C-alpha positions in Angstrom: -0.1 0.1 -0.1 2.8 2.2 1.0 4.2 1.9 -2.5 1.2 2.9 -4.1 0.4 5.9 -2.4 3.9 7.0 -3.1 3.3 6.6 -6.5 0.1 8.2 -6.8 1.3 11.2 -4.8 -1.1 10.4 -1.8 1.8 10.0 0.4 5.2 12.0 0.6 8.5 10.9 1.3 10.4 13.2 3.8 14.4 13.2 3.9 15.9 14.7 6.9 19.2 16.0 6.5 20.2 18.0 3.4 23.4 17.8 3.3 25.9 15.8 0.9 24.0 13.0 1.4 20.2 14.1 2.1 19.9 16.7 -1.0 21.0 13.9 -3.7 18.3 11.6 -2.4 15.6 14.2 -1.9 16.1 15.8 -5.5 16.1 12.2 -7.1 13.3 11.3 -5.6 11.4 14.7 -6.3 11.6 13.8 -10.0 9.3 10.8 -9.5 7.4 11.0 -6.4 6.1 13.8 -3.8 9.5 15.2 -1.4 9.5 17.1 1.6 13.2 18.1 2.2 13.8 18.7 5.9 16.5 20.7 7.8 17.2 22.2 10.8 19.6 24.9 9.3 17.7 28.1 8.3 20.1 29.3 6.1 20.6 26.0 4.1 16.7 25.9 3.8 17.1 29.4 2.1 20.0 28.4 -0.2 17.8 25.5 -1.4 15.0 27.1 -1.9 16.8 29.5 -4.3 18.3 26.4 -6.2 21.4 26.6 -4.8 23.5 23.7 -2.9 25.8 24.8 0.1 27.8 21.5 -0.5 28.4 22.7 -4.1 27.7 19.0 -5.6 24.6 19.6 -7.2 23.7 21.9 -10.3 20.9 24.6 -10.6 19.4 22.0 -13.0 19.0 19.2 -10.4 16.5 21.4 -8.7 14.2 22.0 -11.7 11.2 20.0 -12.3 11.0 18.7 -8.6 8.0 18.0 -6.7 9.8 19.0 -3.5 9.2 21.5 -0.4 12.4 22.5 1.3 11.4 23.3 4.9 12.3 23.2 8.7 8.8 23.5 9.7 8.3 20.3 11.8 4.4 20.6 11.0 5.3 20.0 7.0 6.5 16.4 8.1 3.2 15.1 9.2 2.3 15.0 6.0 4.8 12.6 5.1 4.7 8.5 5.1 8.1 7.2 4.4 11.0 9.1 6.2 14.5 8.8 5.4 17.0 10.0 7.9 20.3 11.1 6.6 21.8 13.3 9.0 25.6 13.2 10.2 27.3 10.9 12.5 30.6 11.9 13.4 33.0 10.8 16.4 33.7 13.1 19.5 37.1 14.3 20.6 37.5 10.7 22.0 37.3 9.1 18.7 33.9 7.9 20.1 30.7 8.2 18.0 28.5 10.8 18.3 25.0 9.5 17.4 23.2 12.9 19.3 21.8 14.0 15.8 20.6 10.9 14.9 18.4 10.8 18.0 17.4 13.7 17.6 16.0 13.0 14.3 14.4 9.7 15.8 12.9 12.2 18.0 11.7 14.5 15.6 10.0 11.4 13.8 8.4 9.9 16.9 6.6 13.0 16.9 5.1 12.7 13.8 5.2 9.5 12.8 1.5 7.5 11.9 0.8 3.9 11.9 1.7 2.3 8.5 4.5 4.7 8.3 8.1 3.7 7.1 11.5 4.9 8.4 14.5 4.3 6.5 18.3 5.4 8.1 21.2 6.1 5.9 23.5 7.6 8.1 26.4 5.6 8.9 26.3 3.4 12.3 27.8 0.3 14.0 25.9 -2.6 13.4 22.9 -2.9 16.0 22.2 0.9 16.4 19.7 1.3 14.1 17.6 -1.7 16.4 19.4 -0.8 19.7 19.5 2.9 19.9 17.2 4.4 17.2 13.9 2.5 17.3 13.2 2.6 20.9 13.5 6.3 21.0 10.8 6.5 18.3 8.6 4.4 19.9 8.7 6.2 23.1 8.1 9.7 21.6 5.1 8.1 19.2 3.8 5.1 21.4 3.7 3.0 18.4 5.3 -0.2 18.3 8.1 -1.8 15.7 6.7 -3.8 13.0 3.4 -3.9 14.2 2.7 -0.3 13.8 5.5 1.3 11.8 8.1 -0.3 9.7 11.9 0.7 9.8 14.9 -0.1 7.3 18.6 0.6 6.9 20.2 1.8 3.5 23.4 3.1 3.7 24.5 6.1 1.7 27.1 5.6 -1.1 27.6 9.1 -1.9 31.1 10.2 -2.7 31.5 14.0 -2.6 33.7 15.9 -5.4 32.8 12.2 -7.8 30.6 13.1 -10.7 31.0 9.2 -12.0 29.7 7.5 -9.0 26.3 9.1 -8.5 23.2 8.2 -6.8 21.5 6.4 -9.8 24.6 4.4 -11.1 25.9 2.8 -7.7 24.4 -0.5 -6.6 22.4 0.6 -3.2 22.2 -1.9 -0.2 18.7 -1.9 1.4 17.3 -4.0 4.2 13.9 -3.9 6.1 12.6 -5.5 9.6 10.8 -8.4 7.5 10.0 -9.6 4.2 7.4 -7.0 3.4 9.4 -3.7 4.5 12.4 -4.9 2.5 10.4 -5.5 -0.9 8.7 -2.2 -0.2 11.9 -0.4 0.6 13.8 -2.1 -2.8 10.9 -1.2 -4.9 10.8 2.6 -3.9 14.8 3.1 -4.2 15.0 1.1 -7.4 12.9 4.1 -8.9 15.9 6.4 -8.7 18.7 3.8 -8.3 18.9 2.3 -12.5 21.9 0.0 -11.1 19.5 -1.7 -8.8 19.7 -3.0 -5.1 21.3 -5.6 -3.1 19.0 -6.8 -0.7 20.9 -7.5 2.6 19.2 -10.5 4.8 19.2 -8.2 7.9 19.5 -4.4 8.9 22.8 -5.4 11.1 24.3 -6.7 7.9 23.3 -3.4 6.0 24.9 -1.4 8.8 28.2 -3.5 8.8 28.8 -3.6 5.4 28.7 0.4 5.4 31.2 0.5 8.0 33.8 -2.4 6.4 33.6 -0.5 3.1 35.4 2.7 4.4 37.7 0.6 7.0 38.9 -1.1 4.2 39.6 1.5 2.5 41.4 2.9 5.5 43.5 0.2 5.8 44.8 0.0 2.7 45.7 3.9 2.7 47.3 3.6 6.0 49.5 0.8 4.4 50.6 3.4 1.8 51.3 6.1 4.5 53.5 3.6 6.0 55.1 2.6 2.9 55.7 6.5 2.3 57.4 6.9 5.7 59.7 4.1 5.0 60.7 4.9 1.4 61.4 8.2 2.6 63.9 7.3 4.6 65.2 5.4 1.7 65.0 8.5 -0.6 63.1 6.4 -3.1 59.9 8.5 -4.5 56.8 6.6 -3.4 54.6 7.7 -5.8 57.3 5.8 -8.7 57.3 2.9 -6.5 53.5 2.5 -6.7 53.5 3.5 -10.5 56.0 0.6 -10.9 54.0 -2.0 -8.7 50.6 -1.1 -10.2 51.7 -2.7 -13.6 50.9 -6.1 -11.8 47.5 -6.8 -12.7 46.3 -7.6 -9.3 48.3 -4.4 -7.6 45.2 -2.6 -5.7 45.6 1.2 -6.6 45.7 3.2 -3.3 48.0 6.2 -2.6 49.3 7.8 0.6 47.2 11.2 1.8 45.6 13.0 4.7 42.7 10.5 5.4 40.1 13.4 7.1 36.4 14.1 6.2 33.4 12.4 7.6 33.6 8.6 6.1 37.0 7.1 5.7 38.7 9.0 8.9 35.2 8.3 11.0 33.5 5.0 10.2 36.1 2.5 11.5 35.7 4.2 15.2 32.1 3.2 14.8 33.1 -0.7 13.8 36.1 -0.7 16.8 33.8 0.9 18.8 31.3 -1.8 18.6 34.0 -4.3 18.9 35.1 -3.0 22.1 31.7 -3.0 23.9 31.7 -6.7 22.9 35.3 -7.5 24.6 37.1 -7.3 21.2 39.9 -4.7 20.6 40.8 -4.4 17.3 44.8 -4.4 16.1 44.4 -3.8 12.4 41.8 -1.1 12.4 43.5 1.0 14.9 46.5 0.3 13.8 45.3 2.2 10.5 43.6 4.8 12.3 46.9 5.6 13.9 49.0 5.7 11.1 46.5 7.9 8.8 45.7 10.2 12.5 49.5 10.6 12.3 50.0 11.9 8.9 49.5 15.5 9.4 52.3 15.7 12.4 54.6 13.7 10.0 54.4 16.1 7.1 54.9 19.2 9.6 57.8 17.5 11.0 59.5 17.7 7.2 58.4 20.9 7.2 60.2 22.0 10.5 63.4 20.2 9.4 63.7 21.9 6.4 63.1 25.5 8.0 65.5 24.5 11.0 68.3 24.0 8.4 67.5 27.4 6.3 66.2 29.9 8.4 68.3 31.9 11.2 65.0 32.4 13.2 62.4 30.0 13.3 59.8 32.2 14.9 60.3 34.7 11.5 59.3 31.8 9.0 56.3 31.7 7.0 54.6 28.4 5.6 51.9 28.7 3.0 49.6 25.6 3.3 47.3 25.7 0.1 43.7 23.4 0.8 41.7 23.7 3.8 39.1 21.3 3.0 38.9 17.5 3.7 39.8 16.4 0.0 39.8 18.0 -3.0 37.2 19.8 -5.4 34.6 20.1 -2.5 34.0 22.8 -0.1 33.5 20.5 3.3 36.2 21.2 6.0 34.8 18.7 8.5 37.5 16.8 10.2 39.8 18.1 8.0 43.3 17.0 8.5 45.3 19.9 7.0 44.8 21.3 10.0 46.6 18.9 12.1 49.8 20.1 9.8 48.6 23.9 11.1 48.6 22.9 14.6 52.0 21.2 14.5 53.6 24.2 13.2 52.2 26.8 15.3 53.4 24.9 18.3 57.0 25.9 17.3 55.4 29.6 16.7 55.8 29.6 12.7 53.6 31.9 11.1 51.3 29.6 9.3 48.9 30.9 6.3 46.2 28.8 4.8 44.1 29.7 1.6 41.8 27.9 -0.1 39.7 28.6 -2.8 36.7 26.5 -2.2 36.3 26.7 1.9 34.2 29.3 3.6 36.6 31.4 5.8 33.7 31.9 8.2 33.6 28.3 8.8 37.3 27.7 9.4 37.2 30.4 11.6 34.3 28.9 13.4 35.7 25.4 13.4 39.3 25.7 13.8 39.8 29.2 15.2 42.0 30.4 11.8 41.4 32.9 9.0 41.9 31.9 5.8 44.4 33.9 3.8 43.3 35.9 0.8 46.6 38.2 0.2 49.4 35.8 -0.2 53.3 36.8 0.6 56.1 36.9 -1.5 58.5 34.9 0.9 57.4 32.0 2.2 59.8 29.2 3.8 57.8 26.6 2.8 54.4 25.7 0.8 52.4 22.6 1.4 50.3 21.6 -1.5 47.9 19.9 0.7 44.6 19.4 -1.4 44.4 18.3 -5.0 41.7 20.8 -5.8 41.4 21.2 -10.2 42.4 24.9 -9.7 46.0 23.9 -7.9 46.9 21.3 -10.9 47.7 24.0 -13.6 50.0 26.5 -10.9 53.2 26.6 -13.0 56.6 26.4 -11.6 56.9 30.3 -11.8 53.9 30.6 -9.4 55.4 29.0 -6.6 59.0 30.7 -7.3 57.1 34.2 -6.9 55.5 33.3 -3.7 58.6 31.6 -2.1 62.4 32.1 -1.1 64.9 30.6 -3.1 65.8 27.6 -0.8 62.0 27.3 0.1 60.5 23.7 0.5 57.6 22.6 -1.8 55.8 20.1 -0.2 53.6 18.1 -2.4 51.2 15.9 -0.4 49.7 14.2 -3.6 52.4 14.2 -5.9 51.1 16.3 -8.5 53.9 18.6 -9.9 56.8 15.3 -9.1 57.4 15.2 -12.6 58.3 19.2 -13.2 60.9 21.0 -12.3 59.8 23.6 -9.9 63.4 25.6 -9.2 62.2 24.9 -5.4 63.1 22.0 -2.9 60.5 19.3 -3.6 59.3 16.9 -1.1 56.1 14.6 -1.4 54.6 11.6 0.3 
């Protein structure tokens, strides 16, 4: 019945959380069904109503011909019968999962849910979270009974910010439900916007676990590359040249060293290890990978410090430019950005650090990290750290770097963009 009512637009889909995950889902469904896009951020709602995506992932055209209402009004949510929750699930300063926004969303749903309604979770969680933590909140707030009065499913997001190839419609979607009926209905509804089709997981816990291991696997492989880069640096071997050579073998996995931040790869493994700890098991491999990746910002800063110590008469008068303040290339998102580990390490030695980025909001950087982005660059940097591989940086010339640095300056090219170009400055990459 829920599928038919949605198809006939007698029922609506509500997407709670309109960030880089929720907005693409809401807009995709709005081409076929009637949608309510809900977010507590009034500024975000204002921008979305103008057809502007604060995350800079969706184009103006994506908002056209859409049956969607963007709102922060709780009353609007009562008009929906199929709720998709896509709110952030970060970790706190102690690397412990922070599901406060998720539980707040559950509380909100609990106030508006009706018998026969569906609730689908897309936010990354540890296995068991949906049934053990979220559903009890909905039951308590609504007075309804899980399965008997309302259905629940879990369909982990697979959005990759900045990626224009792997999109919602062409990536297989994992779906799960609390029973066979809900699984079939949820699969049918998602198939309306996911052309690649769906994979029906046997349970909600299986779907939850699949999500956290996707990024844990990537995290561990990148950690190996980072550890190799530290080893090869001691041998005076360029890591990217080694990877290029090794990559000629058909089954060599294409991973590269780098800063691992953001709200997926740098966060999801902690959700898995947290649950493992609760069950009395301490992860060795996963946490070891996290330790290596979390230490790369400090490692890079140490290379800069070593160079400055050798080439500067007064370390406190030295200047370093960090190019890039987002967690990955070509996105404006600064959450859990490991670039600022480099900044903090350098500032410990009272070095003047300037941070620039063509996409990041200076306001957001100031609020999140207490640092103002630099608009007017100096001409005498002792070191430049090209930390984020934005497209705007790829075409920079050797003359550009020479124009903003001292003759004995160091260019730290984290991702090895300019490793084949003679910059006229000392060069180092991971």
